[in-house]
C-alpha positions as semicolon CSV with decimal commas, in nm:
position;residue;x (nm);y (nm);z (nm)
1;M;7,061;5,647;0,882
2;D;7,294;5,495;0,622
3;L;7,209;5,203;0,395
4;L;7,386;4,948;0,614
5;G;7,180;5,065;0,910
6;H;6,857;5,011;0,719
7;F;6,970;4,671;0,588
8;A;7,063;4,573;0,945
9;K;6,689;4,570;1,021
10;V;6,639;4,287;0,773
11;G;6,626;3,953;0,952
12;D;6,873;3,677;0,870
13;P;6,697;3,371;0,722
14;R;6,994;3,145;0,795
15;R;6,933;2,940;1,110
16;V;7,290;2,936;1,241
17;R;7,450;3,095;1,545
18;W;7,730;3,264;1,352
19;V;7,771;3,376;0,992
20;D;8,076;3,525;0,827
21;H;7,868;3,745;0,601
22;P;7,590;3,946;0,774
23;V;7,273;4,003;0,576
24;S;7,337;4,379;0,574
25;V;7,678;4,326;0,411
26;V;7,546;4,084;0,150
27;L;7,261;4,320;0,057
28;A;7,495;4,621;0,043
29;L;7,743;4,440;-0,182
30;C;7,460;4,321;-0,408
31;A;7,321;4,676;-0,421
32;G;7,661;4,802;-0,538
33;A;7,670;4,534;-0,806
34;V;7,324;4,630;-0,935
35;V;7,424;4,999;-0,946
36;A;7,710;4,882;-1,169
37;G;7,458;4,713;-1,397
38;M;7,478;4,350;-1,285
39;R;7,159;4,161;-1,366
40;S;7,191;3,802;-1,241
41;F;7,314;3,616;-0,934
42;T;7,616;3,495;-1,131
43;A;7,704;3,847;-1,248
44;I;7,654;3,991;-0,899
45;A;7,875;3,726;-0,738
46;S;8,148;3,777;-0,998
47;W;8,140;4,156;-0,955
48;V;8,149;4,133;-0,576
49;T;8,474;3,931;-0,588
50;D;8,649;4,240;-0,730
51;T;8,547;4,467;-0,442
52;P;8,864;4,644;-0,316
53;A;8,994;4,480;0,002
54;D;9,006;4,803;0,203
55;L;8,648;4,890;0,113
56;L;8,532;4,537;0,188
57;K;8,703;4,546;0,528
58;S;8,543;4,884;0,606
59;I;8,193;4,760;0,522
60;Y;8,234;4,448;0,736
61;A;8,378;4,652;1,024
62;R;8,076;4,884;1,019
63;C;7,860;4,575;1,068
64;G;8,058;4,449;1,365
65;R;8,301;4,222;1,183
66;V;8,631;4,378;1,291
67;S;8,859;4,097;1,174
68;A;8,974;4,079;0,815
69;V;8,749;3,878;0,587
70;L;8,941;3,649;0,356
71;A;8,685;3,655;0,078
72;P;8,355;3,822;-0,008
73;P;8,036;3,613;-0,002
74;S;8,014;3,332;-0,254
75;K;7,746;3,294;-0,518
76;A;7,577;3,031;-0,299
77;T;7,563;3,272;-0,004
78;I;7,430;3,554;-0,222
79;W;7,167;3,326;-0,374
80;R;7,057;3,198;-0,035
81;V;7,024;3,543;0,117
82;L;6,842;3,701;-0,177
83;T;6,597;3,414;-0,219
84;E;6,523;3,350;0,151
85;V;6,530;3,697;0,308
86;D;6,199;3,869;0,391
87;P;6,127;4,078;0,079
88;A;5,898;4,319;0,263
89;S;6,185;4,408;0,496
90;V;6,415;4,473;0,201
91;D;6,153;4,694;0,034
92;A;6,109;4,884;0,362
93;A;6,485;4,937;0,396
94;V;6,523;5,058;0,038
95;G;6,217;5,283;0,060
96;A;6,324;5,437;0,392
97;W;6,674;5,512;0,265
98;L;6,543;5,680;-0,051
99;W;6,265;5,865;0,133
100;E;6,512;6,013;0,382
101;R;6,722;6,151;0,098
102;G;6,442;6,266;-0,129
103;E;6,306;6,616;-0,150
104;R;5,994;6,657;0,059
105;A;5,917;6,978;-0,132
106;E;5,933;6,921;-0,504
107;P;6,017;7,192;-0,761
108;S;5,730;7,347;-0,948
109;E;5,878;7,315;-1,297
110;T;5,677;7,082;-1,515
111;T;5,974;7,001;-1,739
112;K;6,166;6,790;-1,484
113;E;6,152;6,437;-1,621
114;T;6,370;6,127;-1,638
115;T;6,367;6,130;-2,015
116;E;6,501;6,358;-2,289
117;P;6,447;6,730;-2,211
118;V;6,182;6,910;-2,411
119;N;6,101;7,273;-2,476
120;T;5,792;7,376;-2,282
121;T;5,577;7,687;-2,294
122;T;5,276;7,752;-2,075
123;T;5,000;8,008;-2,061
124;D;4,754;8,062;-1,779
125;S;4,429;8,252;-1,784
126;D;4,389;8,251;-1,406
127;T;4,738;8,269;-1,256
128;D;4,620;8,516;-0,995
129;S;4,369;8,266;-0,857
130;D;4,598;7,974;-0,774
131;T;4,912;7,920;-0,569
132;D;5,142;7,765;-0,830
133;A;5,398;8,044;-0,794
134;D;5,473;7,918;-0,443
135;P;5,808;7,731;-0,458
136;F;5,696;7,485;-0,190
137;R;5,502;7,201;-0,341
138;P;5,366;6,880;-0,190
139;V;5,531;6,553;-0,284
140;L;5,359;6,390;-0,580
141;L;5,350;6,013;-0,543
142;A;5,256;5,786;-0,835
143;V;5,115;5,439;-0,766
144;D;5,126;5,173;-1,035
145;G;5,189;4,800;-1,080
146;K;5,430;4,596;-1,291
147;T;5,452;4,226;-1,368
148;V;5,799;4,066;-1,366
149;R;5,723;3,854;-1,669
150;G;6,021;3,619;-1,654
151;A;5,965;3,529;-1,288
152;V;5,731;3,232;-1,336
153;D;5,704;2,987;-1,048
154;A;5,630;2,613;-1,065
155;E;5,254;2,684;-1,075
156;G;5,293;2,926;-1,366
157;N;5,231;3,239;-1,158
158;Q;5,416;3,561;-1,238
159;T;5,535;3,809;-0,976
160;H;5,329;4,130;-0,982
161;L;5,456;4,426;-0,781
162;L;5,276;4,747;-0,683
163;A;5,503;5,045;-0,624
164;A;5,483;5,408;-0,511
165;M;5,728;5,647;-0,679
166;T;5,790;6,020;-0,635
167;H;5,715;6,213;-0,955
168;Y;6,011;6,447;-0,974
169;Q;6,306;6,241;-0,852
170;G;6,179;5,899;-0,951
171;L;6,235;5,738;-0,609
172;V;6,045;5,418;-0,526
173;I;5,971;5,460;-0,157
174;A;5,734;5,166;-0,116
175;Q;5,670;4,836;-0,292
176;T;5,450;4,535;-0,221
177;E;5,359;4,213;-0,396
178;V;5,014;4,143;-0,537
179;D;4,954;3,769;-0,529
180;G;4,730;3,582;-0,769
181;K;4,442;3,565;-0,522
182;T;4,376;3,939;-0,528
183;N;4,444;4,250;-0,740
184;E;4,603;4,592;-0,702
185;I;4,299;4,771;-0,559
186;P;4,293;4,628;-0,203
187;M;4,674;4,629;-0,190
188;L;4,710;5,007;-0,220
189;P;4,657;5,067;0,155
190;T;4,907;4,790;0,231
191;L;5,155;4,965;0,004
192;L;5,110;5,311;0,151
193;D;5,105;5,183;0,509
194;Q;5,481;5,144;0,462
195;I;5,507;5,524;0,465
196;D;5,477;5,670;0,814
197;D;5,372;6,023;0,716
198;L;5,150;6,100;0,417
199;A;5,080;6,460;0,516
200;E;5,145;6,701;0,228
201;V;5,158;6,406;-0,014
202;V;4,942;6,396;-0,326
203;V;4,880;6,045;-0,458
204;T;4,819;5,993;-0,828
205;A;4,696;5,667;-0,979
206;D;4,533;5,537;-1,294
207;A;4,159;5,486;-1,322
208;L;4,179;5,135;-1,175
209;H;4,241;5,293;-0,833
210;T;3,961;5,549;-0,859
211;Q;3,777;5,379;-0,576
212;R;3,571;5,520;-0,289
213;A;3,752;5,307;-0,030
214;T;4,086;5,433;-0,158
215;A;3,974;5,795;-0,135
216;R;3,855;5,742;0,223
217;Y;4,182;5,573;0,317
218;L;4,391;5,860;0,177
219;H;4,171;6,116;0,352
220;Q;4,218;5,936;0,684
221;R;4,596;5,937;0,632
222;G;4,600;6,311;0,559
223;A;4,693;6,267;0,193
224;E;4,534;6,425;-0,113
225;F;4,462;6,253;-0,444
226;V;4,439;6,323;-0,817
227;F;4,255;6,045;-1,002
228;C;4,151;5,998;-1,361
229;V;3,796;5,874;-1,417
230;K;3,690;5,616;-1,673
231;E;3,399;5,379;-1,729
232;N;3,496;5,152;-1,439
233;Q;3,310;5,416;-1,230
234;P;3,008;5,455;-1,460
235;K;2,798;5,688;-1,243
236;L;3,090;5,918;-1,167
237;F;3,205;5,917;-1,529
238;A;2,855;5,999;-1,654
239;A;2,820;6,283;-1,403
240;L;3,153;6,437;-1,503
241;N;3,091;6,388;-1,873
242;A;2,756;6,569;-1,844
243;L;2,910;6,886;-1,702
244;P;2,900;7,193;-1,934
245;W;3,264;7,174;-2,043
246;N;3,196;7,368;-2,361
247;D;3,116;7,669;-2,145
248;V;3,420;7,634;-1,918
249;P;3,720;7,847;-2,019
250;V;4,059;7,686;-2,063
251;S;4,259;7,798;-1,760
252;H;4,596;7,648;-1,849
253;T;4,769;7,555;-2,174
254;Q;5,102;7,376;-2,200
255;T;5,298;7,302;-2,518
256;D;5,597;7,067;-2,533
257;R;5,829;7,017;-2,828
258;G;6,049;6,711;-2,828
259;H;6,085;6,347;-2,932
260;G;5,984;6,445;-3,286
261;R;5,641;6,572;-3,188
262;I;5,453;6,871;-3,052
263;T;5,216;6,808;-2,761
264;T;4,961;7,062;-2,643
265;R;4,764;7,013;-2,321
266;T;4,467;7,222;-2,215
267;M;4,314;7,210;-1,868
268;Q;3,962;7,310;-1,764
269;V;3,871;7,303;-1,394
270;L;3,539;7,331;-1,208
271;P;3,440;7,316;-0,841
272;A;3,306;6,971;-0,765
273;P;2,923;6,950;-0,772
274;D;2,774;6,855;-0,437
275;D;2,593;6,548;-0,568
276;L;2,889;6,360;-0,713
277;P;2,883;5,990;-0,608
278;F;3,237;5,995;-0,470
279;P;3,381;6,117;-0,137
280;H;3,622;6,402;-0,061
281;I;3,620;6,569;-0,406
282;H;3,677;6,944;-0,421
283;Q;3,756;6,995;-0,790
284;V;3,690;6,820;-1,120
285;F;3,879;6,871;-1,443
286;L;3,900;6,795;-1,812
287;L;4,248;6,757;-1,959
288;E;4,280;6,740;-2,337
289;R;4,601;6,641;-2,512
290;Y;4,668;6,706;-2,880
291;V;4,976;6,564;-3,052
292;T;5,110;6,663;-3,393
293;D;5,429;6,586;-3,578
294;V;5,688;6,861;-3,626
295;A;5,512;6,968;-3,946
296;G;5,186;7,021;-3,759
297;K;5,002;6,712;-3,885
298;P;4,769;6,577;-3,611
299;T;4,858;6,228;-3,486
300;S;4,641;6,185;-3,176
301;A;4,390;6,355;-2,948
302;V;4,296;6,235;-2,600
303;A;4,052;6,371;-2,340
304;V;4,080;6,276;-1,973
305;L;3,825;6,346;-1,701
306;G;3,951;6,365;-1,346
307;I;3,886;6,444;-0,982
308;T;4,094;6,575;-0,695
309;S;4,056;6,620;-0,323
310;Q;4,265;6,937;-0,342
311;T;4,092;7,272;-0,316
312;A;4,152;7,557;-0,559
313;N;4,382;7,718;-0,302
314;Q;4,590;7,400;-0,284
315;A;4,616;7,329;-0,658
316;G;4,530;7,534;-0,962
317;A;4,515;7,419;-1,321
318;P;4,896;7,411;-1,373
319;S;4,943;7,186;-1,069
320;L;4,670;6,948;-1,180
321;T;4,818;6,931;-1,530
322;E;5,156;6,850;-1,378
323;A;5,007;6,581;-1,155
324;V;4,831;6,399;-1,440
325;R;5,125;6,430;-1,673
326;G;5,383;6,339;-1,411
327;H;5,199;6,025;-1,305
328;W;5,312;5,846;-1,619
329;G;5,674;5,898;-1,517
330;I;5,639;5,569;-1,330
331;E;5,624;5,404;-1,671
332;S;5,978;5,536;-1,722
333;L;6,080;5,335;-1,415
334;H;5,928;5,021;-1,566
335;W;6,101;5,092;-1,896
336;L;6,438;5,136;-1,725
337;R;6,405;4,812;-1,532
338;D;6,320;4,630;-1,854
339;T;6,583;4,788;-2,079
340;V;6,882;4,856;-1,853
341;Y;6,839;4,557;-1,620
342;R;6,644;4,326;-1,857
343;E;6,396;4,252;-1,580
344;D;6,138;4,082;-1,799
345;D;6,409;3,851;-1,933
346;S;6,522;3,749;-1,585
347;T;6,437;3,392;-1,491
348;V;6,492;3,448;-1,118
349;H;6,182;3,289;-0,966
350;T;6,281;3,123;-0,639
351;R;6,088;3,244;-0,332
352;S;6,171;3,610;-0,257
353;G;6,429;3,641;-0,535
354;P;6,220;3,831;-0,795
355;R;6,092;4,091;-0,548
356;V;6,429;4,145;-0,380
357;M;6,601;4,188;-0,715
358;A;6,331;4,440;-0,815
359;A;6,394;4,627;-0,489
360;L;6,767;4,644;-0,564
361;R;6,692;4,777;-0,913
362;N;6,465;5,042;-0,762
363;L;6,745;5,132;-0,522
364;A;7,002;5,158;-0,802
365;I;6,782;5,381;-1,018
366;G;6,687;5,600;-0,721
367;A;7,047;5,633;-0,602
368;L;7,159;5,740;-0,949
369;H;6,877;5,995;-0,962
370;L;6,987;6,130;-0,623
371;A;7,340;6,156;-0,763
372;G;7,203;6,384;-1,033
373;R;7,206;6,128;-1,313
374;T;6,890;6,080;-1,517
375;D;7,063;5,911;-1,812
376;I;7,049;5,575;-1,638
377;T;7,198;5,366;-1,920
378;E;7,510;5,581;-1,945
379;A;7,518;5,640;-1,568
380;T;7,529;5,263;-1,513
381;R;7,830;5,238;-1,745
382;W;7,990;5,532;-1,562
383;A;7,928;5,365;-1,225
384;S;8,081;5,037;-1,340
385;R;8,409;5,187;-1,457
386;R;8,548;5,220;-1,102
387;P;8,488;4,957;-0,833
388;N;8,445;5,219;-0,559
389;R;8,201;5,436;-0,750
390;P;7,879;5,233;-0,690
391;F;7,951;5,235;-0,317
392;T;8,011;5,611;-0,326
393;I;7,675;5,653;-0,498
394;L;7,517;5,447;-0,219
395;E;7,703;5,654;0,045
396;L;7,889;5,345;0,168
397;T;8,236;5,494;0,142
398;T;8,393;5,717;0,405
């Protein structure tokens, strides 16, 4: 289904019998503007006025408006739609469109990132005992939250959004709002309920989401998990920390050179003890990361304990290293929204406006990734140089 088809499922908040500008058209035009780098309602409305007439007519015709439209939607219309439309429906439309076009089987290379390429070398001591040579890999899905700091309502509350993003392609396929009366933990099932099929999906999350209820939910949905463990689960942390790691051989080593530093990761893996106070665990691991400057001077050392529901046949040490490392790629998404689109500086705060604008930014970044562009800052400039190009990226041109 194309983007217009998904946006057509979003209800119209305007209580009138006839509108010149269907919600699907307004959202599609706004999506094109955000792909071109527009950040505010004023900038979006100004950019939309320059949409080529033939393209505009084609988009309206595909939504059942066969007569010529004299003008694109005004700023008032755009503002009304984006601030009154159901944000959950917009998130669902964006997530479905990206999910349909994403790769269900992700590549096994650990060097695929949305940042500057690095030189990577790996060594394995047990490559015969795992399945990492298999080119088919489950989708890795990172879950994390972000506060839209500039979106402060009359009561002083900020909009906090929880999102699920694929590791390799950086596609946000689900997003939900966390209101001030709760926190991220109970909202994770609400987030992932937006995804119909979680089979062959591995969910990664920070230690906040290392919760028994979350593990049970993922198991019921047919998904696997890779979680880090910290002191918020004291009994589990103590049990893992007491394991004889000094006697466990390092089964995978990975060295990256880039960004002015050398990073070495070592992974040790053990079968999960039967008495661990946590459900559905098959393996436990210790990941250590050592960072030096280019001259070899140590700058940091970090150790991370973790658990996974995957068996040794499903994921060996290289896969687990990739899962932990790749999880933090969602921070790249947050960084892009803050630097390219100045999200934290945005003062959009009316009703659904902050969440809908975040959804359009997720769509723009994901669409550029699908177009093969990971240099989002330059890709946004490239997209803006021709009025048709953002719509081509969104597959809205014929």
